[in-house]
C-alpha positions in Angstrom: 0.0 0.0 0.0 1.2 3.4 -0.9 1.4 5.9 2.0 2.0 9.7 1.8 4.5 11.4 4.0 2.1 11.7 6.9 0.9 8.0 6.8 -2.3 8.5 4.8 -3.3 5.5 2.8 -5.8 4.8 0.0 -8.5 3.8 2.5 -8.2 6.8 4.8 -6.7 9.9 3.2 -8.4 12.9 4.7 -6.4 15.9 6.1 -6.5 14.4 9.7 -5.9 10.8 8.8 -2.3 10.9 10.0 -1.8 8.2 12.5 -0.4 4.7 12.0 -1.0 1.9 14.5 1.5 -0.7 15.6 -0.4 -4.0 15.5 -0.3 -6.3 18.5 -0.1 -9.4 16.3 3.0 -8.5 14.4 4.6 -5.4 15.9 4.4 -3.6 12.5 2.9 -0.1 11.9 0.0 0.1 9.5 -2.1 3.1 8.5 -5.3 1.1 9.0 -6.9 -2.3 9.5 -7.6 -2.6 5.8 -3.9 -2.1 4.9 -3.1 -4.7 7.5 -5.7 -7.1 6.1 -4.3 -6.6 2.6 -0.6 -7.0 3.5 -0.1 -9.0 6.6 -1.6 -12.4 5.9 -3.0 -12.9 9.4 -5.8 -11.6 11.7 -5.4 -8.5 13.8 -5.0 -8.9 17.5 -6.3 -6.2 19.8 -4.1 -4.5 22.4 -5.3 -5.5 25.9 -5.9 -2.6 28.3 -3.2 -3.8 30.7 -0.6 -2.9 28.0 -2.0 0.5 27.0 0.3 2.6 29.3 3.6 0.9 28.2 3.1 0.2 24.5 4.2 2.9 22.1 1.8 1.8 19.4 0.6 5.1 17.8 2.7 7.0 15.3 1.9 10.6 14.6 2.3 11.4 10.9 2.6 15.1 11.7 5.8 14.9 13.8 6.8 11.2 14.0 6.2 10.9 17.7 5.4 7.5 19.0 2.6 7.6 21.6 1.5 5.1 24.1 -2.1 3.8 23.6 -3.0 5.5 26.8 -1.6 8.9 25.6 -3.6 8.5 22.4 -6.8 7.6 24.1 -6.5 10.7 26.2 -5.3 13.2 23.6 -8.7 14.4 22.4 -7.8 14.0 18.7 -4.6 16.1 18.8 -1.0 14.9 19.1 0.2 15.8 22.6 3.7 16.4 21.2 3.0 18.7 18.2 -0.7 19.6 18.4 -1.6 18.3 15.0 -5.2 17.2 14.7 -6.1 13.6 14.3 -9.4 12.4 12.8 -11.9 12.3 15.6 -13.8 9.6 13.7 -11.1 7.1 14.4 -12.6 6.5 17.8 -15.4 4.6 15.9 -12.7 2.0 14.9 -10.9 1.6 18.2 -12.5 -1.8 18.7 -10.5 -3.2 15.8 -7.2 -2.3 17.5 -7.8 -1.9 21.3 -9.7 -3.9 23.9 -13.0 -2.2 24.7 
Protein backbone atom coordinates (compact mmCIF):
# COMPACT_ATOMS: atom_id res chain seq x y z
CA UNK A 1 0.00 0.00 0.00
CA UNK A 2 1.23 3.44 -0.86
CA UNK A 3 1.42 5.94 1.99
CA UNK A 4 1.98 9.66 1.79
CA UNK A 5 4.53 11.43 4.00
CA UNK A 6 2.07 11.66 6.91
CA UNK A 7 0.90 8.01 6.84
CA UNK A 8 -2.32 8.48 4.85
CA UNK A 9 -3.35 5.45 2.80
CA UNK A 10 -5.81 4.76 -0.01
CA UNK A 11 -8.48 3.79 2.53
CA UNK A 12 -8.21 6.82 4.81
CA UNK A 13 -6.70 9.89 3.21
CA UNK A 14 -8.39 12.92 4.71
CA UNK A 15 -6.43 15.85 6.10
CA UNK A 16 -6.50 14.44 9.66
CA UNK A 17 -5.91 10.76 8.81
CA UNK A 18 -2.31 10.93 9.97
CA UNK A 19 -1.76 8.16 12.49
CA UNK A 20 -0.38 4.69 12.05
CA UNK A 21 -0.97 1.88 14.52
CA UNK A 22 1.54 -0.74 15.58
CA UNK A 23 -0.37 -3.99 15.46
CA UNK A 24 -0.27 -6.25 18.51
CA UNK A 25 -0.13 -9.36 16.32
CA UNK A 26 3.03 -8.51 14.38
CA UNK A 27 4.60 -5.38 15.86
CA UNK A 28 4.41 -3.57 12.51
CA UNK A 29 2.89 -0.13 11.91
CA UNK A 30 -0.03 0.06 9.49
CA UNK A 31 -2.10 3.07 8.46
CA UNK A 32 -5.34 1.13 9.01
CA UNK A 33 -6.92 -2.28 9.49
CA UNK A 34 -7.61 -2.56 5.77
CA UNK A 35 -3.93 -2.08 4.93
CA UNK A 36 -3.07 -4.73 7.52
CA UNK A 37 -5.65 -7.12 6.08
CA UNK A 38 -4.27 -6.62 2.56
CA UNK A 39 -0.60 -7.01 3.46
CA UNK A 40 -0.06 -9.01 6.65
CA UNK A 41 -1.63 -12.37 5.88
CA UNK A 42 -2.97 -12.86 9.43
CA UNK A 43 -5.76 -11.57 11.66
CA UNK A 44 -5.41 -8.46 13.81
CA UNK A 45 -5.03 -8.95 17.55
CA UNK A 46 -6.31 -6.17 19.80
CA UNK A 47 -4.11 -4.52 22.42
CA UNK A 48 -5.28 -5.49 25.93
CA UNK A 49 -5.92 -2.59 28.33
CA UNK A 50 -3.18 -3.77 30.68
CA UNK A 51 -0.61 -2.88 27.98
CA UNK A 52 -1.95 0.55 27.01
CA UNK A 53 0.34 2.55 29.29
CA UNK A 54 3.56 0.87 28.20
CA UNK A 55 3.08 0.23 24.49
CA UNK A 56 4.19 2.95 22.07
CA UNK A 57 1.76 1.81 19.42
CA UNK A 58 0.62 5.07 17.78
CA UNK A 59 2.75 7.00 15.31
CA UNK A 60 1.89 10.64 14.62
CA UNK A 61 2.27 11.37 10.92
CA UNK A 62 2.65 15.06 11.72
CA UNK A 63 5.80 14.91 13.83
CA UNK A 64 6.83 11.24 13.97
CA UNK A 65 6.24 10.93 17.73
CA UNK A 66 5.40 7.49 19.04
CA UNK A 67 2.61 7.65 21.60
CA UNK A 68 1.47 5.08 24.08
CA UNK A 69 -2.05 3.83 23.55
CA UNK A 70 -3.02 5.50 26.84
CA UNK A 71 -1.65 8.86 25.62
CA UNK A 72 -3.55 8.48 22.36
CA UNK A 73 -6.81 7.59 24.10
CA UNK A 74 -6.54 10.74 26.25
CA UNK A 75 -5.34 13.16 23.56
CA UNK A 76 -8.74 14.44 22.39
CA UNK A 77 -7.80 14.02 18.71
CA UNK A 78 -4.61 16.11 18.83
CA UNK A 79 -1.02 14.95 19.08
CA UNK A 80 0.21 15.78 22.59
CA UNK A 81 3.70 16.38 21.17
CA UNK A 82 3.04 18.68 18.16
CA UNK A 83 -0.66 19.59 18.43
CA UNK A 84 -1.55 18.33 14.96
CA UNK A 85 -5.19 17.24 14.71
CA UNK A 86 -6.14 13.59 14.32
CA UNK A 87 -9.38 12.37 12.78
CA UNK A 88 -11.92 12.26 15.65
CA UNK A 89 -13.85 9.62 13.68
CA UNK A 90 -11.05 7.14 14.38
CA UNK A 91 -12.65 6.47 17.76
CA UNK A 92 -15.35 4.59 15.85
CA UNK A 93 -12.68 2.05 14.86
CA UNK A 94 -10.91 1.59 18.21
CA UNK A 95 -12.53 -1.81 18.73
CA UNK A 96 -10.54 -3.18 15.79
CA UNK A 97 -7.24 -2.34 17.53
CA UNK A 98 -7.81 -1.88 21.25
CA UNK A 99 -9.66 -3.90 23.89
CA UNK A 100 -12.97 -2.19 24.65
